[in-house]
C-alpha positions in Angstrom: 0.0 0.0 0.0 1.2 3.5 -0.7 1.0 6.4 1.8 -2.4 7.3 0.5 -3.7 3.7 1.1 -3.9 3.0 -2.6 -2.9 -0.6 -3.6 -0.7 -0.1 -6.7 0.9 -3.6 -6.7 -1.9 -5.1 -8.6 -0.8 -3.3 -11.7 2.0 -5.8 -12.2 4.7 -3.3 -11.3 7.9 -4.2 -9.4 7.3 -5.3 -5.8 9.1 -3.7 -2.8 11.8 -6.3 -2.8 12.6 -5.7 -6.5 13.1 -2.0 -6.1 16.6 -0.5 -6.5 18.6 0.2 -3.4 21.5 1.9 -5.3 20.1 5.3 -5.7 18.2 4.7 -8.9 14.5 5.7 -9.2 12.2 3.3 -7.4 10.7 2.1 -10.8 14.1 1.3 -12.2 13.4 -2.5 -12.0 9.9 -2.2 -13.4 8.7 -4.0 -16.5 8.4 -0.7 -18.3 12.0 0.4 -17.7 13.2 -3.1 -18.5 11.3 -3.1 -21.8 12.6 0.3 -22.6 16.2 -1.0 -22.0 15.4 -4.0 -24.2 15.7 -6.4 -21.3 13.6 -9.4 -20.7 10.2 -8.8 -19.0 7.6 -11.2 -17.5 4.9 -9.5 -19.5 4.4 -6.5 -21.8 4.0 -3.3 -19.9 1.2 -0.9 -20.8 0.3 2.7 -20.3 -1.7 5.2 -22.3 -0.8 8.6 -23.5 -3.4 11.1 -22.0 -4.4 8.4 -19.5 -4.5 11.1 -16.9 -7.3 13.5 -17.6 -10.3 14.1 -19.7 -11.7 10.6 -20.2 -12.0 10.1 -16.4 -15.1 11.3 -14.5 -13.1 11.7 -11.3 -10.7 14.0 -13.3 -13.5 16.2 -14.6 -15.0 16.5 -11.1 -11.7 17.5 -9.6 -11.1 20.1 -12.4 -14.4 21.9 -12.0 -13.7 25.6 -11.8 -10.0 25.2 -12.2 -8.1 26.2 -15.4 -5.9 23.7 -17.2 -2.7 25.7 -16.5 -3.6 26.2 -12.8 -4.1 22.4 -12.4 -0.7 21.9 -14.0 1.0 24.2 -11.5 -0.4 22.9 -8.2 1.5 19.9 -6.8 -1.6 18.5 -5.0 -3.6 18.5 -8.2 -0.7 17.2 -10.3 -0.3 14.3 -7.9 -3.9 13.4 -7.6 -4.6 13.6 -11.4 -1.4 11.6 -12.2 -2.4 8.8 -9.8 -6.1 8.5 -10.9 -5.5 6.2 -13.9 -3.0 4.1 -12.0 -5.6 3.4 -9.4 -8.4 2.8 -12.0 -6.7 0.9 -14.8 -3.7 -0.8 -13.2 -1.3 0.5 -15.8 2.4 -0.1 -15.5 3.4 3.5 -15.4 2.2 7.0 -14.4 2.7 9.9 -16.8 3.4 13.2 -15.2 0.3 15.4 -15.6 1.4 18.6 -17.4 1.1 20.4 -20.7 3.8 21.0 -23.3 3.5 24.8 -23.0 3.7 24.8 -19.2 7.4 25.7 -19.1 6.7 28.7 -21.3 3.9 29.8 -18.9 6.4 29.3 -16.0 8.7 31.8 -17.8 5.7 34.2 -17.8 5.1 34.2 -21.5 1.7 35.6 -22.3 -0.2 32.4 -23.2 -3.3 30.5 -22.2 -4.9 27.2 -23.0 -8.3 28.0 -24.4 -10.9 25.1 -24.0 -11.7 23.6 -27.3 -8.8 25.4 -29.0 -5.5 24.7 -27.3 -2.5 26.9 -26.5 -2.9 30.5 -27.7 0.0 32.9 -27.7 -0.7 36.6 -27.3 2.5 37.8 -29.1 3.7 35.3 -31.7 7.5 35.1 -32.4 8.5 37.0 -35.6 12.1 38.3 -35.0 15.4 37.6 -33.3 14.4 40.2 -30.7 11.3 38.1 -29.9 13.5 35.1 -29.4 15.9 37.0 -27.2 13.1 38.0 -24.9 12.4 34.3 -24.0 14.5 33.6 -20.9 16.3 30.3 -20.1 14.5 27.9 -17.8 16.0 27.2 -14.3 14.8 24.7 -11.7 13.5 27.7 -9.6 11.0 28.5 -12.4 9.3 25.1 -11.9 9.9 24.3 -8.3 6.3 23.0 -8.2 7.3 20.3 -10.6 10.1 19.0 -8.3 7.6 19.0 -5.4 5.0 17.1 -7.4 7.4 14.5 -8.7 8.8 13.9 -5.3 5.2 13.4 -3.9 4.4 11.1 -6.8 7.5 8.9 -6.4 6.6 8.4 -2.7 3.0 7.5 -3.6 3.8 5.2 -6.6 6.3 3.0 -4.9 7.6 0.6 -7.5 5.3 2.0 -10.3 7.5 4.1 -12.5 6.8 7.8 -13.2 7.3 9.0 -16.8 8.5 12.6 -17.1 7.2 14.8 -19.9 8.2 17.7 -22.2 7.3 19.1 -25.6 10.0 19.1 -28.3 11.4 22.3 -29.8 9.6 22.0 -33.2 6.2 21.6 -31.7 6.7 24.4 -29.2 8.0 26.7 -31.9 5.0 26.0 -34.1 2.7 27.3 -31.3 4.9 30.3 -30.7 5.1 31.2 -34.4 1.5 30.4 -35.4 0.0 32.0 -32.3 -1.9 28.8 -31.6 -2.8 25.4 -33.1 -2.4 25.2 -36.9 -3.6 22.6 -39.5 -0.9 23.3 -42.1 1.9 25.0 -40.1 2.4 27.4 -43.0 3.9 30.2 -40.9 6.2 27.9 -39.1 7.5 26.3 -42.3 8.0 29.6 -44.0 9.8 31.0 -40.9 12.3 28.1 -40.8 13.2 28.5 -44.5 13.2 32.3 -44.7 14.9 33.0 -41.4 17.1 30.0 -40.6 19.3 32.0 -38.1 16.3 33.1 -36.1 14.8 29.6 -36.4 17.9 28.0 -35.0 18.1 30.5 -32.2 14.5 29.9 -31.3 14.8 26.1 -31.3 18.1 26.3 -29.3 16.3 28.3 -26.6 13.3 26.0 -26.6 15.7 23.0 -26.5 17.3 24.4 -23.4 13.9 24.9 -21.8 12.7 21.4 -22.6 16.0 19.7 -21.5 15.9 21.6 -18.2 12.2 20.7 -17.7 13.0 17.0 -18.2 16.1 17.2 -16.0 14.1 18.7 -13.2 11.8 15.7 -13.3 14.6 13.2 -13.6 16.4 14.8 -10.6 13.2 14.6 -8.5 12.8 10.8 -9.3 11.2 10.2 -12.6 12.0 6.7 -13.9 11.7 7.5 -17.7 11.0 10.6 -19.8 9.0 11.2 -23.0 9.7 14.0 -25.5 6.5 14.8 -27.5 7.0 16.2 -31.0 3.4 16.3 -31.7 3.5 18.1 -35.1 6.8 16.8 -36.5 4.8 14.5 -38.8 4.0 17.5 -40.9 7.7 17.6 -42.1 9.6 15.7 -44.8 12.5 13.7 -43.6 14.9 16.1 -45.3 13.4 19.1 -43.6 13.3 17.4 -40.2 17.0 16.4 -40.5 18.0 19.9 -41.5 15.9 22.1 -39.2 14.7 20.0 -36.3 16.7 16.8 -35.5 19.8 18.6 -34.2 17.8 20.4 -31.6 16.0 17.3 -30.3 19.3 15.4 -30.4 20.9 18.0 -28.1 18.0 17.5 -25.6 18.7 13.8 -25.4 22.4 14.3 -25.1 21.9 16.9 -22.4 19.8 14.7 -20.1 22.0 11.7 -20.7 20.9 8.0 -20.3 20.3 7.7 -16.6 16.7 6.9 -17.4 15.1 5.6 -20.6 14.2 8.3 -23.1 11.1 8.0 -25.3 10.4 10.0 -28.4 7.0 10.3 -30.0 5.2 12.2 -32.7 2.0 11.8 -34.7 2.1 10.8 -38.4 5.9 10.2 -38.2 6.3 7.0 -40.3 8.8 8.9 -42.5 10.7 10.0 -39.5 11.0 6.8 -37.4 14.6 6.2 -38.2 15.4 9.8 -37.5 13.6 9.7 -34.2 15.8 6.8 -33.1 19.0 8.4 -34.4 18.2 11.6 -32.5 19.0 9.7 -29.3 15.9 8.1 -28.0 15.9 4.6 -26.4 12.3 4.1 -27.3 10.5 5.3 -30.4 6.7 5.8 -30.2 4.9 4.5 -33.2 1.4 5.8 -34.2 -1.4 3.5 -35.3 -0.5 3.6 -39.0 2.8 1.6 -39.1 2.9 -2.0 -37.8 5.3 -2.3 -34.9 7.6 -4.9 -36.4 7.9 -2.9 -39.6 8.6 0.2 -37.6 11.2 -1.6 -35.5 13.0 -2.8 -38.6 13.2 0.8 -39.8 14.4 2.1 -36.4 17.0 -0.6 -35.8 17.8 -3.2 -33.1 19.2 -0.7 -30.6 15.8 0.8 -29.9 12.6 -0.4 -28.2 9.2 0.6 -29.6 6.0 1.9 -28.0 2.5 1.7 -29.3 0.3 1.4 -31.2 -3.5 0.7 -30.8 -5.7 3.2 -32.7 -7.4 5.3 -30.0 -10.6 5.3 -32.2 -10.8 1.6 -32.0 -11.6 1.8 -28.3 -15.1 2.8 -29.4 -15.6 -0.6 -31.3 -17.1 -3.8 -29.9 -14.9 -5.8 -27.5 -14.2 -8.6 -30.0 -12.7 -6.2 -32.5 -10.6 -4.5 -29.8 -9.3 -7.8 -28.5 -8.3 -8.9 -32.0 -6.3 -5.7 -32.5 -4.7 -5.9 -29.0 -3.6 -9.5 -29.7 -2.1 -8.5 -33.1 -0.1 -5.7 -31.6 1.2 -7.8 -28.7 2.3 -10.4 -31.2 4.0 -7.8 -33.3 5.7 -6.4 -30.2 7.2 -9.8 -29.5 9.1 -9.5 -32.7 10.9 -6.3 -31.6 13.8 -5.8 -29.2 11.5 -4.3 -26.6 7.8 -3.3 -26.6 5.8 -1.0 -24.4 2.1 -1.3 -25.2 0.3 2.1 -25.8 -2.0 3.8 -28.1 -1.0 5.3 -31.4 -1.9 8.7 -29.9 -3.7 10.0 -26.8 -6.9 8.7 -25.2 -9.9 10.5 -26.7 -12.2 12.4 -24.4 -15.3 10.2 -24.9 -13.5 6.9 -24.3 -15.1 4.5 -21.8 -12.6 4.1 -19.0 -13.8 0.6 -18.4 -12.5 -0.4 -21.9 -9.1 0.9 -21.0 -9.1 -1.2 -17.9 -10.0 -4.3 -19.9 -7.2 -3.6 -22.4 -4.6 -3.4 -19.6 -5.8 -6.7 -18.2 -5.8 -8.3 -21.6 -2.3 -7.2 -22.4 -1.0 -8.5 -19.1 -2.9 -11.8 -19.6 -1.8 -12.6 -23.2 1.8 -11.5 -22.8 2.7 -13.5 -19.7 6.0 -15.3 -20.2 
């Protein structure tokens, strides 16, 4: 039992006597970390992107009258929201509840998360002077993150906590477009027309994301995931020239003390590049079969994924068929963490997620 009286051992995570006593994070011996390291596991570990949040009625009740950004800056709320899906679903990892623009908000940039829209920036970046006005991130800017991670590690016991940050390209797209964009036309024009300003912007955002991840690692996170949500809009040549060097510096900066996961949507053409940027695990969306993705990425990387989130609205027989297929594909890779091909959709039935976790554990026992 954890300090809160929540029994998390039923999720298949490492028991007390398996936890590291050499200073590593408590989840260092967990199935998730072992799979990420391409080490043998007793079963396929599973967690879901966006498992903490909008699909859970207990989350919606807790968030009543509280803005998204406020909920991401209060250690008590971060802790409770992060724990909710671990209690309910028995997943093999918790994902730190945050938002990719949170570090920018902590630096006092004028932005907000508008319900039904997403992050909106009051003064989009246009010039080098705009870039220079963005300060570097220090641990003091996000002390609430350190506090929340420490609280979570105590509560989670042997269940690993995954840290979280947005990648420079995706952050830059919000800063340049002023908000979400379907075609990223301003961003793509900016990078080609002003490459010096572009590289300065991504270097600054890279420092911010690397420091944000490092704060979570130092506080006890067992793994981290870098989200490049919109990188799939780029060709491989454009990604290699304008984006990969900055993501690579993040992975180099934080080192390999904990496994590093890299994920983007619609990134079939970038899978090899994502691995070469320095990730230990490459997230695969629902389009590319896991074994084919693994062959592209190479044997030195585990894979994560990749059930289509929309399939969770189908009948159970159809869901079970797909889950079994994905677990079988995962067995043909160096290491597999079961997940969705993107985040949990808001209207998803939480009970279906719980059944998927149990099924993955059942059929993957070794």
